C-alpha positions in Angstrom: -85.1 -32.7 42.8 -83.9 -30.2 40.2 -81.3 -27.6 41.1 -82.2 -24.0 40.3 -80.3 -22.4 37.4 -78.8 -19.0 37.8 -79.0 -16.6 34.9 -75.7 -15.5 33.3 -76.2 -11.9 34.4 -76.6 -13.0 38.1 -73.6 -15.4 37.7 -71.3 -12.6 36.4 -72.4 -10.1 39.1 -71.7 -12.6 41.9 -68.4 -13.7 40.3 -67.2 -10.1 40.6 -68.3 -9.7 44.2 -65.9 -9.0 47.1 -66.5 -12.5 48.5 -65.0 -14.0 45.4 -62.0 -11.7 45.5 -61.4 -12.8 49.0 -61.6 -16.5 48.0 -59.0 -15.8 45.2 -56.6 -13.9 47.6 -56.9 -16.4 50.4 -56.1 -19.1 47.9 -52.9 -17.2 46.9 -51.9 -17.0 50.6 -52.5 -20.8 51.0 -50.5 -21.8 47.9 -47.5 -19.6 48.6 -45.9 -21.5 51.5 -46.3 -25.0 50.0 -43.3 -25.2 47.8 -41.2 -23.1 50.2 -40.8 -26.3 52.3 -40.8 -28.5 49.2 -38.9 -28.1 46.0 -37.5 -24.6 46.7 -36.1 -25.8 50.1 -34.6 -28.8 48.4 -32.8 -26.5 45.9 -31.5 -24.4 48.8 -30.2 -27.5 50.7 -28.5 -28.9 47.6 -27.0 -25.5 46.8 -25.6 -25.5 50.4 -23.9 -28.8 49.9 -26.4 -31.0 51.8 -26.3 -34.7 50.6 -29.3 -36.3 48.9 -30.0 -38.6 51.8 -30.7 -35.7 54.2 -32.6 -33.8 51.5 -34.9 -36.8 51.2 -35.7 -36.7 54.9 -37.0 -33.2 54.5 -40.0 -34.5 52.8 -41.3 -35.4 56.3 -41.7 -31.7 56.9 -44.8 -31.9 54.8 -46.6 -34.3 57.2 -48.7 -31.5 58.8 -50.6 -31.2 55.5 -51.7 -34.8 55.8 -52.3 -34.7 59.6 -54.1 -31.4 59.8 -57.4 -33.0 60.8 -55.8 -33.8 64.2 -55.9 -30.2 65.4 -58.7 -28.9 63.3 -61.3 -29.5 66.1 -59.5 -26.9 68.3 -60.0 -24.3 65.5 -63.8 -25.1 65.6 -64.1 -25.0 69.3 -62.2 -21.9 70.4 -62.8 -18.3 69.2 -60.0 -15.7 69.4 -60.5 -11.9 69.5 -61.6 -11.2 65.9 -63.9 -14.2 65.6 -63.7 -18.0 65.1 -62.4 -17.7 61.5 -60.7 -14.3 61.2 -59.2 -14.5 64.7 -57.5 -17.8 64.0 -56.5 -16.7 60.5 -54.8 -13.6 61.8 -52.9 -15.4 64.5 -51.8 -18.2 62.1 -50.7 -15.8 59.4 -48.6 -13.8 61.9 -47.0 -17.0 63.1 -46.4 -18.2 59.5 -44.8 -15.0 58.5 -42.5 -15.2 61.5 -41.6 -18.9 60.7 -40.7 -17.9 57.1 -38.4 -15.1 58.5 -36.8 -17.7 60.9 -36.3 -20.1 57.9 -34.7 -17.3 55.9 -32.0 -16.9 58.6 -31.4 -20.6 59.1 -28.5 -21.0 56.7 -28.5 -24.8 56.1 -25.1 -26.6 55.9 -23.9 -30.2 56.1 -24.0 -31.2 59.8 -26.0 -28.1 60.8 -29.5 -28.9 59.7 -31.5 -28.7 63.0 -32.4 -25.0 62.8 -33.7 -25.2 59.2 -35.5 -28.5 60.0 -37.4 -26.9 62.9 -38.2 -23.8 60.9 -39.4 -25.9 57.9 -41.7 -28.0 60.1 -43.2 -24.8 61.7 -43.8 -23.2 58.3 -45.6 -26.4 57.1 -47.6 -26.6 60.4 -48.8 -23.0 60.2 -49.4 -23.3 56.5 -51.6 -26.4 57.0 -53.4 -24.6 59.8 -54.0 -21.7 57.5 -55.5 -24.1 54.9 -57.9 -25.4 57.6 -59.2 -21.9 58.4 -59.3 -20.7 54.8 -61.4 -23.7 53.7 -63.8 -23.2 56.6 -64.0 -19.4 55.9 -64.9 -20.0 52.3 -67.5 -22.6 53.2 -69.2 -20.3 55.7 -69.0 -17.0 53.9 -70.4 -18.2 50.5 -73.9 -19.4 49.7 -74.4 -23.1 48.7 -74.7 -22.3 45.0 -71.5 -20.2 45.2 -69.3 -23.0 46.5 -68.1 -24.2 43.1 -67.1 -20.8 41.9 -65.5 -19.9 45.2 -63.5 -23.2 45.1 -62.4 -22.5 41.5 -61.1 -19.0 42.4 -59.5 -20.4 45.5 -57.7 -23.1 43.5 -56.6 -20.5 40.9 -55.2 -18.3 43.6 -53.5 -21.3 45.1 -51.8 -22.1 41.8 -50.7 -18.5 41.4 -49.1 -18.6 44.9 -47.3 -21.9 44.0 -46.1 -20.3 40.8 -44.7 -17.3 42.6 -43.0 -19.5 45.3 -41.8 -22.3 42.9 -40.7 -20.6 39.7 -40.4 -17.1 41.1 -38.6 -18.3 44.2 -35.9 -20.1 42.3 -35.4 -17.1 39.9 -35.2 -14.6 42.8 -32.7 -16.8 44.7 -30.4 -16.5 41.6 -30.7 -12.7 41.6 -30.4 -12.3 45.4 -29.9 -15.2 47.8 -32.1 -17.9 49.2 -32.3 -16.0 52.5 -33.4 -12.7 50.8 -35.9 -14.6 48.7 -37.5 -16.2 51.8 -37.7 -12.8 53.4 -39.5 -11.5 50.3 -41.9 -14.4 50.5 -42.5 -13.6 54.1 -43.4 -10.1 53.1 -45.8 -11.4 50.5 -47.3 -13.6 53.2 -47.8 -10.6 55.4 -49.9 -9.0 52.7 -52.5 -11.8 53.4 -52.9 -10.2 56.9 -54.4 -7.2 55.2 -57.0 -9.4 53.5 -57.9 -11.0 56.8 -58.3 -7.7 58.5 -60.5 -6.3 55.7 -62.8 -9.3 55.2 -66.0 -9.8 57.3 -66.4 -12.6 59.8 -68.9 -15.2 58.6 -72.2 -15.4 60.6 -71.8 -17.9 63.4 -73.8 -21.1 63.1 -76.3 -22.1 65.8 -75.1 -25.1 67.8 -71.3 -24.7 67.7 -69.4 -27.1 69.9 -69.2 -26.0 73.5 -66.3 -28.2 74.5 -63.2 -29.7 72.9 -64.8 -33.2 73.3 -67.8 -32.0 71.3 -65.6 -30.5 68.6 -63.9 -33.9 68.2 -66.9 -36.2 68.4 -69.8 -34.2 66.9 -68.3 -33.7 63.4 -68.1 -37.5 63.1 -71.5 -38.4 64.5 -73.1 -35.6 62.4 -71.6 -37.0 59.2 -71.9 -40.7 59.7 -75.6 -40.6 60.8 -76.5 -39.5 57.2 -77.7 -42.0 54.8 -75.0 -43.0 52.3 -72.2 -41.3 54.2 -69.8 -44.2 53.4 -70.8 -44.0 49.7 -69.8 -40.3 49.7 -66.4 -41.2 51.1 -66.0 -43.8 48.3 -67.0 -41.2 45.8 -64.4 -38.8 47.1 -61.8 -41.5 46.6 -62.9 -42.5 43.2 -64.2 -39.4 41.3 -60.7 -38.2 40.2 -59.0 -41.5 40.5 -58.4 -42.1 36.8 -57.3 -38.5 36.3 -54.9 -38.7 39.3 -53.4 -42.0 38.1 -52.8 -40.6 34.6 -51.2 -37.4 36.0 -48.8 -39.4 38.2 -47.0 -40.8 35.1 -47.3 -38.1 32.5 -43.7 -36.8 32.6 -42.1 -40.3 32.0 -44.7 -40.8 29.3 -43.8 -37.6 27.5 -40.1 -38.5 27.6 -40.7 -42.0 26.4 -42.9 -40.6 23.6 -40.0 -38.7 22.3 -40.7 -35.1 23.5 -37.7 -33.0 24.6 -37.5 -31.6 28.1 -37.8 -28.1 26.5 -41.0 -29.1 24.8 -42.3 -30.6 28.0 -41.4 -27.5 30.0 -42.9 -25.1 27.5 -46.1 -26.9 26.7 -46.9 -28.8 29.9 -45.7 -26.5 32.6 -46.5 -23.1 31.1 -49.2 -23.7 28.5 -50.9 -26.3 30.8 -50.9 -23.9 33.8 -53.0 -21.3 32.0 -55.3 -24.0 30.6 -55.9 -25.2 34.2 -56.7 -21.6 35.4 -59.1 -21.2 32.5 -60.8 -24.5 33.2 -61.2 -23.6 36.9 -62.6 -20.2 36.2 -65.1 -21.3 33.6 -65.9 -24.3 35.7 -66.9 -22.1 38.6 -69.1 -20.0 36.4 -70.8 -23.0 34.8 -71.4 -24.6 38.2 -73.5 -21.6 39.2 -75.3 -21.7 35.9 -75.9 -25.5 35.8 -75.8 -26.5 39.4 -73.2 -28.7 41.1 -74.8 -32.0 40.3 -75.0 -31.5 36.6 -71.4 -30.0 36.7 -70.1 -33.1 38.4 -71.6 -35.3 35.6 -70.4 -33.2 32.7 -67.0 -32.4 34.1 -66.5 -36.1 35.1 -67.1 -37.1 31.5 -64.7 -34.4 30.4 -62.0 -35.9 32.6 -62.6 -39.3 31.1 -62.3 -37.8 27.6 -59.1 -36.0 28.4 -57.5 -39.2 29.8 -58.5 -41.1 26.6 -56.6 -38.4 24.7 -53.4 -39.8 26.2 -54.2 -43.1 24.5 -54.4 -41.3 21.2 -51.2 -39.4 21.9 -49.3 -42.6 22.7 -50.2 -44.0 19.3 -49.2 -40.8 17.3 -45.7 -39.7 16.4 -44.2 -37.0 18.6 -45.5 -33.6 17.5 -45.7 -30.5 19.6 -49.1 -29.7 18.2 -50.6 -33.0 19.4 -49.0 -32.6 22.8 -50.4 -29.1 23.1 -54.0 -30.3 22.3 -53.9 -33.2 24.8 -52.2 -31.2 27.5 -54.7 -28.3 27.1 -57.7 -30.7 27.2 -56.3 -32.6 30.3 -55.5 -29.4 32.2 -58.8 -27.7 31.2 -61.0 -30.6 32.2 -58.9 -31.1 35.3 -59.6 -27.5 36.4 -63.4 -28.0 35.7 -63.5 -31.3 37.7 -61.6 -29.8 40.6 -63.9 -26.8 40.9 -67.0 -29.1 41.1 -65.3 -31.6 43.3 -64.1 -29.1 45.9 -67.5 -27.4 45.8 -69.2 -30.8 46.5 -66.9 -31.5 49.5 -67.7 -28.1 50.9 -71.4 -28.9 50.6 -70.9 -32.0 52.7 -69.7 -30.0 55.7 -71.9 -28.7 58.5 -71.2 -25.0 59.3 -71.0 -25.8 63.0 -67.7 -27.6 62.5 -66.6 -26.8 59.0 -62.9 -26.8 59.9 -62.9 -30.4 61.2 -65.1 -32.0 58.5 -63.5 -30.3 55.6 -60.0 -31.1 56.9 -61.0 -34.8 57.1 -62.5 -34.8 53.6 -59.6 -32.9 52.0 -57.1 -35.2 53.6 -59.1 -38.2 52.2 -59.0 -36.5 48.7 -55.2 -36.7 48.8 -55.1 -40.4 49.5 -55.2 -41.6 45.9 -52.4 -39.2 44.9 -50.1 -40.6 47.6 -51.1 -44.3 47.3 -51.1 -44.6 43.5 -47.7 -43.0 42.9 -45.9 -46.3 43.3 -48.2 -48.9 41.6 -48.9 -46.5 38.6 -45.3 -47.0 37.3 -45.6 -50.8 37.6 -49.0 -50.7 35.7 -47.5 -48.6 32.9 -44.6 -50.9 32.6 -46.8 -54.0 32.4 -49.6 -52.6 30.2 -47.6 -50.2 28.0 -48.6 -46.6 27.7 -51.8 -47.0 25.6 -53.0 -49.8 27.9 -52.2 -47.9 31.0 -54.1 -44.7 29.9 -57.0 -46.9 28.7 -57.1 -48.4 32.2 -57.1 -44.9 33.8 -60.1 -44.0 31.6 -62.0 -47.1 32.6 -61.2 -46.5 36.3 -63.2 -43.2 36.2 -66.4 -45.1 35.6 -67.0 -46.3 39.3 -66.8 -42.7 40.5 -69.5 -41.6 38.0 -71.6 -44.6 38.9 -71.6 -43.5 42.5 -72.4 -39.9 41.6 -76.2 -40.5 41.3 -76.3 -41.9 44.8 -74.3 -39.3 46.6 -75.1 -35.8 45.2 -78.1 -35.4 47.5 -75.8 -35.8 50.5 -74.3 -32.3 49.8 -77.6 -30.8 51.0 -76.5 -30.3 54.7 -78.7 -28.2 56.9 -77.1 -25.1 58.3 -78.7 -25.5 61.7 -78.8 -28.6 63.9 -81.9 -30.7 63.9 -84.5 -29.9 66.5 
């Protein structure tokens, strides 16, 4: 079956629609809180004299992002005042804003970490809950052929929110104080409430779960009764596996290759950031033009090519120009692949219980990043940098091999079967 191709005029008109602007702004609201309980909070704790052992334990505050599928069924089952998506989003954003204000007044100090610990966990919990609802809203408010572009704009907004909270947060904490900076971020988060109030509620799907038991069980039975459901899960694990493995070890590689920290910071963190945004944006537009299946193929090959670029970089003398080319290619193709990949996962969800199914799939998507962080270093040490990146290139092949079998699974009916 051949996917219809949209004309460029239609693509550009739909890219400039209010729906896409909402996807971008909701992505910003989702990305903003992430580093406020991560690297920014670590800087505040260290600045307050907290020892490294206790700072390390604060990584556990991020557990809600991994476990969000546990309470996602409740967000599918119950419908607050403004609707199943906008109602929950409004309540969660109000709670998240309040949790950020509480965190801003916590004043961490050695021996007095309980208030800041509770506040950090609450921020992460409400932030993960916001991610659940935003993902469900994007899936339900966009047409199937708009999922790739919507995902790209969401990811771009997410990265902008992370940039404001991460880099901007540390800069503002130098100008003001950490407490004032967190209150400013709470104010930025409150701006997301305006977006929630202004956007329309997606049309409800027929056959929504009528009990919490149905909200827990039906998403699983609906998914696993499809032919090739397990292959699709394998594909989610493998499609970006090589790219993820390579990314996990790039910073040590750059240092070993002879690049200075200034060169790494300038080229990788700043130049690479914009290359990722460009890749995500163009990827979303190309997905609407090519169709998601073709995009997954082409962008998957692009990811392999960019990983192979690290093999070449490892064999060349350290030159900033070479670093810039490889980093730009890697970030650009990574943005392309993420747009198609997230759009594919959205297509796997049934609109009756989008929140639960997408929360499960997105949690699964993060498994390679977590599990491969440890063995990647050992593999690089054993194989050397050229061998390691060549392995990362070859590991991308199984994901592409599965692609032919699983792309038809993204055609999920909007209504339950009769």
